[in-house]
Every structure is written in structure tokens, then in C-alpha cells.
C-alpha positions in Angstrom: 64.5 220.7 112.8 66.9 217.7 112.3 68.4 217.6 108.8 67.0 214.8 106.7 69.9 212.8 105.1 67.8 210.2 103.3 64.3 210.8 101.9 62.4 207.9 100.3 58.9 208.8 99.2 56.7 206.1 97.5 59.5 204.0 96.3 58.6 201.2 93.9 60.8 198.3 92.7 59.7 195.8 90.2 61.4 192.8 88.6 59.9 192.4 85.2 56.1 191.7 85.2 56.4 189.0 87.9 57.4 190.6 91.2 56.6 193.9 92.9 59.3 193.8 95.6 58.8 197.3 97.0 55.3 199.0 96.7 55.2 202.6 97.6 57.5 202.5 100.6 58.3 205.8 102.3 60.8 206.6 105.1 63.2 209.3 106.2 66.5 209.0 108.0 67.7 212.1 109.8 71.3 213.0 110.6 72.4 211.5 113.9 69.4 209.1 113.9 69.3 205.3 113.9 66.2 204.3 111.9 65.5 200.6 112.0 63.7 198.8 109.2 62.1 195.5 110.5 60.0 192.7 109.0 60.3 189.0 108.2 62.4 187.6 105.4 61.0 188.3 101.9 59.3 191.7 102.8 61.6 193.8 100.6 63.9 195.3 103.2 67.2 194.5 101.4 65.7 195.4 98.0 64.8 198.8 99.3 68.4 199.4 100.5 69.8 198.2 97.2 67.4 200.5 95.3 68.7 203.5 97.4 72.3 202.5 96.5 71.3 201.9 92.8 72.6 198.3 93.0 69.6 196.4 91.8 69.9 193.3 89.6 69.7 193.9 85.8 65.9 193.4 85.6 65.1 195.6 88.6 63.3 198.8 87.9 63.0 201.6 90.5 60.7 204.6 90.6 59.7 207.1 93.3 58.1 210.4 94.0 61.3 211.3 95.8 64.6 209.6 96.4 67.1 212.1 97.8 70.3 211.9 99.8 71.5 215.1 101.5 69.4 217.2 99.1 70.6 215.3 96.0 68.2 213.6 93.7 69.4 210.0 93.4 67.0 209.2 90.6 68.5 211.9 88.4 72.1 211.3 89.4 74.3 209.9 86.6 76.0 206.5 87.1 79.5 208.0 87.5 78.3 210.6 90.1 76.5 207.8 92.0 79.7 205.7 91.9 81.6 208.6 93.5 78.9 209.0 96.2 78.6 205.3 96.9 81.2 204.1 99.4 82.1 207.7 100.3 79.3 209.7 101.8 76.8 206.9 101.4 78.0 203.5 102.5 76.4 200.1 103.0 77.2 197.0 105.0 75.9 194.1 103.0 74.2 191.1 104.5 76.4 188.4 103.1 80.1 189.2 103.2 81.1 186.0 101.4 79.6 187.2 98.2 80.4 190.9 98.8 84.1 190.7 99.2 86.2 190.0 96.1 87.9 186.5 96.5 90.7 187.5 94.1 92.1 190.4 96.3 93.4 190.6 99.8 91.3 192.2 102.5 93.9 195.0 102.7 93.9 195.9 99.0 90.1 196.1 99.0 90.0 198.4 102.0 92.9 200.6 100.9 91.2 201.0 97.5 88.2 202.7 99.1 90.1 205.5 100.7 92.5 206.0 97.7 89.7 206.1 95.2 87.3 208.4 97.1 89.7 210.6 99.0 93.0 210.3 97.0 94.8 209.3 100.2 98.4 208.0 99.9 98.7 204.2 100.2 100.5 204.4 103.6 97.7 206.6 105.1 95.0 204.3 103.7 96.8 201.3 105.1 97.0 202.9 108.6 93.3 203.7 108.4 92.5 200.1 107.5 94.5 198.7 110.4 92.8 201.2 112.8 89.3 200.2 111.8 90.0 196.5 111.8 91.2 196.9 115.3 88.2 198.9 116.3 85.7 196.3 115.0 87.4 193.6 117.2 89.9 191.9 114.8 93.1 190.9 116.5 96.5 191.3 114.7 94.8 193.7 112.1 98.1 194.3 110.3 98.5 190.6 109.5 94.8 190.3 108.4 95.4 192.9 105.7 97.4 190.4 103.7 94.8 187.6 103.9 92.2 186.7 101.3 88.5 186.5 102.3 88.4 182.7 102.1 91.1 182.6 104.8 88.7 184.3 107.3 85.8 183.0 109.2 82.3 184.2 108.5 82.4 186.5 111.6 85.7 188.0 110.6 84.5 188.6 107.0 81.5 190.4 108.4 83.7 192.6 110.6 85.9 193.4 107.5 82.7 194.5 105.7 81.8 196.8 108.5 85.3 198.3 108.7 85.4 198.8 104.9 82.1 200.7 105.0 83.5 203.1 107.6 86.7 203.9 105.7 85.5 207.3 104.5 83.5 208.2 107.5 80.2 208.3 105.6 77.3 210.6 106.4 74.8 207.8 106.0 75.4 204.1 106.7 72.9 201.5 105.5 73.5 198.3 107.6 71.8 195.2 106.3 71.9 192.7 109.2 75.4 193.8 110.2 75.7 191.5 113.3 74.0 188.4 112.0 77.1 186.1 111.9 78.6 187.5 115.1 78.5 186.2 118.7 76.8 188.3 121.3 80.0 189.8 122.7 81.2 191.0 119.3 77.7 192.2 118.5 77.9 194.5 121.6 81.3 195.7 120.4 80.0 196.6 116.9 77.0 198.3 118.3 79.2 200.4 120.6 81.4 201.3 117.7 78.4 202.4 115.5 77.0 204.4 118.5 80.3 206.1 119.0 80.6 207.0 115.3 77.1 208.3 115.3 77.7 210.4 118.3 81.1 211.8 117.1 80.3 212.3 113.4 76.5 212.9 113.4 76.2 209.6 111.4 72.8 208.6 110.2 72.1 204.9 110.2 69.4 202.8 108.4 69.6 199.5 110.2 67.9 196.5 108.7 67.3 193.7 111.2 65.1 190.9 112.5 66.2 191.4 116.1 63.5 193.4 117.9 65.6 193.3 121.1 68.3 195.2 119.1 65.7 197.6 117.8 64.6 198.4 121.3 68.1 199.2 122.4 69.5 201.3 119.6 66.7 202.7 117.4 65.3 206.2 117.5 62.6 205.4 115.0 61.2 202.1 113.5 59.6 201.3 110.2 57.8 198.0 109.9 57.8 196.5 106.4 55.5 193.9 105.0 55.2 192.7 101.4 57.0 195.7 100.1 55.1 198.4 102.1 55.8 200.3 105.2 52.8 199.2 107.3 53.7 201.2 110.4 56.3 203.9 111.3 56.8 205.4 114.7 59.3 206.5 117.3 60.7 203.4 119.0 59.0 203.9 122.4 55.6 204.6 120.8 55.8 201.5 118.6 56.7 199.2 121.4 54.1 200.7 123.8 51.2 200.8 121.4 51.6 199.1 118.1 48.7 199.8 115.8 49.1 197.5 112.8 48.1 193.8 113.3 51.3 192.7 111.7 53.4 194.8 114.1 51.5 193.3 117.0 52.1 189.9 115.7 55.8 190.4 115.4 56.0 191.7 119.0 53.9 188.7 120.2 56.5 186.4 118.8 59.2 187.7 121.1 59.4 185.9 124.5 59.3 188.2 127.4 61.2 187.0 130.6 58.8 186.8 133.5 55.7 186.9 131.3 56.1 183.8 129.1 56.1 180.5 130.9 58.5 177.8 129.9 55.8 175.4 128.8 53.9 178.2 126.9 54.1 178.1 123.0 55.9 181.0 121.4 53.8 183.4 119.4 53.6 182.9 115.6 52.0 184.5 112.6 50.3 181.9 110.4 51.1 181.7 106.7 53.9 183.2 104.7 54.7 186.5 103.0 52.8 186.5 99.6 54.5 187.0 96.3 52.9 190.0 94.8 52.5 190.9 91.2 52.6 194.5 90.0 49.2 196.1 90.3 48.2 194.1 93.4 45.3 195.8 95.3 44.3 195.9 98.9 46.1 194.8 102.1 48.7 192.2 101.5 48.4 191.0 105.1 44.7 190.2 104.9 45.2 186.4 104.3 47.1 186.2 107.6 45.2 188.7 109.7 42.6 187.8 112.3 40.8 191.1 111.7 40.5 190.9 107.9 37.2 192.0 106.3 36.0 192.2 102.7 36.9 195.9 102.5 40.6 194.9 103.0 40.7 193.8 99.4 40.3 197.4 98.2 42.5 200.4 98.9 43.9 200.6 102.4 44.1 204.0 104.2 47.1 205.3 106.0 46.0 206.4 109.4 47.7 208.7 112.0 48.2 207.5 115.5 50.0 210.6 116.7 52.1 213.4 115.3 54.9 211.1 114.2 53.2 207.7 114.2 51.2 206.3 111.3 50.1 202.9 110.1 48.5 201.3 107.0 45.2 199.7 108.0 41.4 200.1 107.9 41.2 199.6 111.7 40.9 202.8 113.8 43.6 203.9 116.1 41.6 203.0 119.2 41.1 199.3 118.3 44.2 198.3 120.3 42.4 199.4 123.5 39.5 197.1 122.7 41.7 194.0 122.1 45.0 193.7 123.9 48.1 192.3 122.1 48.4 188.5 122.1 
């Protein structure tokens, strides 16, 4: 059985009495696995990642039945112990490098600090490691870049610096929040090859947060679909794309144009409405206002149904409903 690096069981994140950002989300990331977390903006994907890293805003409160990394209880971990773990064995590539890099320090000083703090490496060794990783993520003249400040770099270069910084200590688990958003397709391919190589060589586990379903199809071993703070469907990648069970998942896939199947004059698929803002204590299916299969019973508790040994979804519809109505 593959070792579970990250175990999230019924995670809840609330901000005061106004917003329930994550509502009982559960997922597991195994060693050597790429687990993709997908869903439209505002579904709680980034908040889930920040909760795992214990980096929530001041008003954020997290609770869970289980939140463990490599067998360690993250909920019971003291702040100092979490700070030693964060950036070392557990690392994160943040979505917005402009606000994640310190504008008062050079790129080199920020990267070198990671290895010196967590591994006690000499400055020269840490500098060589920083130069190596900047080169591996596609930055030319990496030695010169170490002396530059974040504002002197383009958005794409800052994103690559963030990726290199997260890899400084060769973490066991990497949480990547939209790591290739600001990059062109050529550099995206380079970054994905780099992450795939590290995963293969180091047995790295990756929780990849993305909107790009094409990327998911190429790199993921397992996919969790998130909507309004809940994991509404979770399955191996091939099973999810072949037979999605939740109406929201089917709606997402219907929005992706398929070459040879979608005519040039045919409108692209769309899901009507927006993600609701949910208060703590909300009951029922959060997708019901946007779902073409909604019924009165969707306003009460929603069951989690199996669709296979490793495939489940959160909906009242039986697993065979997809055979009765093909995807749009």
C-alpha cells in the first residue's frame, strides 16, 4: 500500500460568523502521487492549502477530524514545530509571487535563507543550490538573478523563483497553487517536466491546485473536484474523465472544447450562476441553485455515494444516472 503523506479528513475553515470557506473536505495525497484539486474560483481550494500549511488569515479558524502529514498531527503541532516543517519537508508554491516574495530582499538572499535555516548549510553551498534550481526552472543567467530584487523581475520570472525556492530543501510534499498560471506554454512544459522528474527521483507527493483540466489529464494520478468548500467528487484521473458522476464535474468537463467534436460556430459550454457565499451551518447541496437535476430533497443532507472502489461523489443521484443522460 502506498504511504499516505497528507491526510485531510473533514476539514472545516471558517472566517468569523460570515463565511464557511471549507466545509468538511477530505482528501489524501500519497507519496509519489500527483493529486489535482480542481474547481472554479471561490470554491475554497487555496484556503484548504493555506489551512494545511497553518497560514490562514487572523480570523480564520480550522478544525478537522484528522489533519496529518507523514504521520504527524498538524492540528496538535506547536507553532515552532510547524515553522520548522514548513518550507522543509512540506513546501508550497503560492499563487501570487508578487505578494509572496519580500520586496526588501534580493531573490538570492530569500532562497539562501531557506536552506541555511532548515538544513544549516554553509552560505556557499546554499548559493550553489539556488543557482542550480534557478537554472532548472528555466531562468537564464541564474547567478546574476540572485542579486536582483523581485520588482526587477517579470511576473513569469517571479513565479519561477517561487517554484525554485519551494524546492530548495527537496520536500516530501509540495503544494502547488496554480504554479504555471503566469507562464507561457513552453515554460509550463519545462516546469511540469521538472516536477515530474523530482517526483520520480525523490518520491515527491504533489497536491496541484489548478483550473486547467487539460493539465489535470496529463499529470494527475487522482483528482478531487471542489465546489463551495466541499469535495463533491474524487476519483482516479481516468475514471473521472471517462464517467464523471457529479453534475458539477460534468458541467466543468462540458466547458472544455474538444478538437474535432466542437464546431467553430458552436457556443462553449457554461455553468449558469456563480459560486454561493455560504454561512456556517448551511445545509443541503450548495450546487442545487445551478443544477438542472435539483429536487426539493437537495435542500437537506446530501449522501456521499460510491461509484467504484476508489471513486465517490456527493449527490442524491444514483451512480447509473450518467447512463440515462449523456454529458452535455
